[in-house]
C-alpha positions as CSV (number, residue, x, y, z in Angstrom):
1,X,0.6,-28.0,-12.9
2,X,-0.2,-24.8,-10.9
3,X,-3.9,-23.5,-11.3
4,X,-5.6,-20.5,-10.5
5,X,-8.5,-19.6,-9.1
6,X,-11.4,-16.7,-9.8
7,X,-14.3,-15.8,-7.4
8,X,-17.3,-14.2,-9.0
9,X,-20.3,-13.6,-6.3
10,X,-22.7,-10.7,-5.6
11,X,-22.5,-11.6,-1.8
12,X,-18.9,-11.9,0.6
13,X,-16.3,-13.8,-0.2
14,X,-13.9,-15.2,2.9
15,X,-10.5,-16.4,3.2
16,X,-10.2,-18.3,6.1
17,X,-7.4,-20.5,6.0
18,X,-4.0,-20.2,4.6
19,X,-3.9,-19.9,0.5
20,X,-1.1,-21.4,-1.3
21,X,1.3,-22.2,1.7
22,X,2.0,-25.4,0.7
23,X,1.4,-25.5,-3.2
24,X,1.1,-21.9,-4.4
25,X,-1.8,-20.7,-6.4
26,X,-0.6,-19.6,-10.1
27,X,-3.5,-16.4,-9.8
28,X,-6.8,-15.6,-8.2
29,X,-9.3,-13.2,-8.8
30,X,-12.5,-11.9,-7.1
31,X,-14.7,-9.8,-9.5
32,X,-15.9,-6.4,-8.4
33,X,-19.2,-6.9,-6.7
34,X,-19.7,-8.1,-3.5
35,X,-16.7,-7.7,-1.1
36,X,-13.6,-9.9,0.2
37,X,-12.9,-10.8,3.7
38,X,-9.6,-12.2,4.9
39,X,-9.3,-14.1,8.0
40,X,-5.9,-15.5,7.5
41,X,-2.2,-14.8,7.8
42,X,-1.0,-15.0,4.3
43,X,-2.2,-15.8,0.7
44,X,0.8,-16.8,-1.5
45,X,0.4,-17.0,-5.6
46,X,3.3,-17.6,-8.2
47,X,1.8,-14.3,-10.5
48,X,-0.7,-12.2,-9.7
49,X,-3.4,-11.0,-6.7
50,X,-6.7,-9.3,-8.3
51,X,-9.0,-7.8,-5.5
52,X,-11.4,-6.6,-7.5
53,X,-13.8,-5.3,-4.5
54,X,-13.9,-4.3,-1.1
55,X,-11.2,-5.9,1.2
56,X,-11.5,-6.1,5.1
57,X,-9.0,-7.4,7.1
58,X,-9.8,-10.2,9.9
59,X,-6.5,-10.9,10.6
60,X,-2.6,-9.2,9.9
61,X,-1.9,-10.4,6.6
62,X,1.0,-10.7,4.3
63,X,0.1,-11.0,0.3
64,X,2.6,-13.0,-1.6
65,X,3.1,-12.5,-5.8
66,X,4.2,-10.5,-8.6
67,X,1.5,-7.9,-9.6
68,X,-0.8,-7.6,-6.7
69,X,-3.7,-5.5,-7.3
70,X,-6.1,-4.0,-4.6
71,X,-8.5,-2.1,-6.9
72,X,-10.9,-1.2,-4.1
73,X,-10.9,-0.2,-0.4
74,X,-8.9,-1.6,2.4
75,X,-9.6,-1.3,5.9
76,X,-9.4,-3.1,9.1
77,X,-12.2,-5.4,10.7
78,X,-11.0,-3.1,13.8
79,X,-9.8,-0.1,14.0
80,X,-5.4,-0.1,14.2
81,X,-5.6,-3.6,15.5
82,X,-4.9,-5.8,11.5
83,X,-1.6,-5.2,8.9
84,X,-1.1,-5.7,5.4
85,X,2.4,-7.1,4.5
86,X,2.6,-6.8,0.3
87,X,5.7,-9.3,-1.5
88,X,5.7,-8.2,-4.5
89,X,8.2,-8.4,-7.1
90,X,6.4,-7.1,-9.8
91,X,3.8,-4.1,-9.2
92,X,1.4,-3.3,-6.6
93,X,-1.6,-1.6,-7.2
94,X,-3.3,0.1,-4.8
95,X,-6.3,1.5,-6.3
96,X,-8.5,2.1,-3.4
97,X,-8.6,4.4,-0.5
98,X,-7.3,1.7,2.4
99,X,-8.3,2.6,6.0
100,X,-10.9,5.3,4.8
101,X,-13.6,3.9,7.3
102,X,-11.0,1.7,9.8
103,X,-7.3,2.5,10.1
104,X,-5.1,-0.4,9.4
105,X,-2.4,-0.7,12.2
106,X,0.6,-1.0,9.6
107,X,1.0,-1.0,6.1
108,X,4.4,-2.4,4.0
109,X,5.5,-3.2,0.3
110,X,8.7,-4.6,0.4
111,X,12.0,-4.0,-1.3
112,X,10.9,-5.5,-5.3
113,X,8.5,-3.9,-7.6
114,X,7.1,-0.5,-7.6
115,X,4.2,0.2,-5.9
116,X,1.8,2.2,-7.7
117,X,-1.1,4.3,-5.6
118,X,-4.7,5.4,-7.1
119,X,-6.0,6.7,-4.0
120,X,-6.7,9.8,-2.0
121,X,-5.5,8.0,1.1
122,X,-4.1,5.7,3.0
123,X,-4.9,5.7,6.8
124,X,-3.1,4.0,9.5
125,X,-2.1,3.8,13.3
126,X,1.6,3.1,13.0
127,X,4.0,2.8,10.4
128,X,3.6,2.8,6.5
129,X,6.5,0.8,4.6
130,X,7.2,1.4,1.2
131,X,10.1,-0.2,0.3
132,X,9.7,-0.2,-3.6
133,X,9.3,3.1,-6.0
134,X,6.4,4.6,-5.5
135,X,4.3,6.1,-8.4
136,X,1.0,8.8,-8.1
137,X,-1.6,8.2,-10.4
138,X,-4.0,10.2,-7.8
139,X,-3.2,13.8,-5.5
140,X,-2.8,11.2,-2.6
141,X,-1.8,11.6,1.1
142,X,-0.4,9.1,3.9
143,X,-1.8,9.0,7.5
144,X,0.1,7.3,10.5
145,X,2.7,7.8,13.3
146,X,6.0,7.0,11.0
147,X,6.8,6.7,7.1
148,X,9.6,5.5,5.3
149,X,9.3,6.0,1.5
150,X,12.4,3.6,0.4
151,X,12.4,3.7,-3.3
152,X,12.0,7.2,-3.8
153,X,8.7,8.4,-5.8
154,X,7.6,9.2,-9.1
155,X,4.8,11.7,-9.3
156,X,3.2,12.0,-12.4
157,X,3.0,15.0,-11.7
158,X,0.4,14.2,-8.5
159,X,1.1,16.0,-5.5
160,X,1.9,14.0,-2.7
161,X,1.6,15.0,1.4
162,X,2.9,13.0,4.4
163,X,0.7,13.3,7.5
164,X,2.7,11.5,10.1
165,X,3.4,12.3,13.6
166,X,6.7,10.4,14.3
167,X,9.7,10.3,12.2
168,X,8.5,10.7,8.4
169,X,11.9,9.3,6.2
170,X,12.6,10.2,2.1
171,X,15.5,7.5,0.5
172,X,16.2,6.3,-2.6
173,X,17.6,8.0,-6.0
174,X,14.5,9.6,-7.3
175,X,12.0,12.4,-6.0
176,X,11.1,13.4,-8.9
177,X,7.6,14.5,-10.7
178,X,6.2,15.7,-8.0
179,X,3.5,18.7,-8.4
180,X,3.9,18.6,-4.8
181,X,5.3,17.6,-1.9
182,X,4.2,18.3,2.2
183,X,4.8,16.9,5.1
184,X,2.6,18.7,7.8
185,X,1.9,15.7,11.0
186,X,4.3,17.4,13.5
187,X,7.1,15.2,13.7
188,X,10.6,15.6,11.6
189,X,11.5,14.3,8.0
190,X,14.8,12.8,6.7
191,X,15.7,12.9,3.2
192,X,18.4,10.6,2.2
193,X,20.4,10.0,-1.0
194,X,17.6,12.0,-3.2
195,X,17.6,13.7,-6.0
196,X,15.0,16.0,-5.8
197,X,13.6,16.7,-9.4
198,X,10.6,18.6,-10.7
199,X,9.0,19.1,-7.0
200,X,7.7,21.6,-4.6
201,X,8.7,21.1,-0.9
202,X,6.1,22.5,1.1
203,X,6.5,21.8,5.4
204,X,5.7,22.7,8.6
205,X,8.8,22.3,10.6
206,X,12.4,21.8,8.8
207,X,13.7,19.2,6.6
208,X,16.6,17.5,7.5
209,X,19.1,15.9,4.1
């Protein structure tokens, strides 16, 4: 049988060793109080991971599961030194600001499932790569050096601002329902294989299709 782990504490929850590397947990849940520190390279579950509180990354971390939710803010331990990769065949939810206090080095999601963003900003010193479809539930700004939206965007009537200093790539079959789409980071923006539906495009530089 598989087992789930639920941690309820008003203090600090620390994961200092790999979780589920040999035999995966079914689920992992932390409550809304306190904070979580992840100082291990991997946390793997066969089903969901739910982090109800704030998360600090003390290492480059990969989260693997089916339905991974980060409800609170996510920050690096040191500015630009820790990265986060999410491998999720279900729905990834980013509910809190990412890198608002200390930017991550990089953020990546894989091509399976979808990513819902309810945060007003995601900030990295390096790249951001969203391999799956991105669905917005808030006006969102992505900030970094380079950005890739590989599975299209469903804006749900919200606006998306891309502030990348180098190359921004938007590809996929759908770019829809955005109140606005702005690219203002100073780099080049490329749209490839994308149908633009119900979207207003704004840019301080040339869009290349």
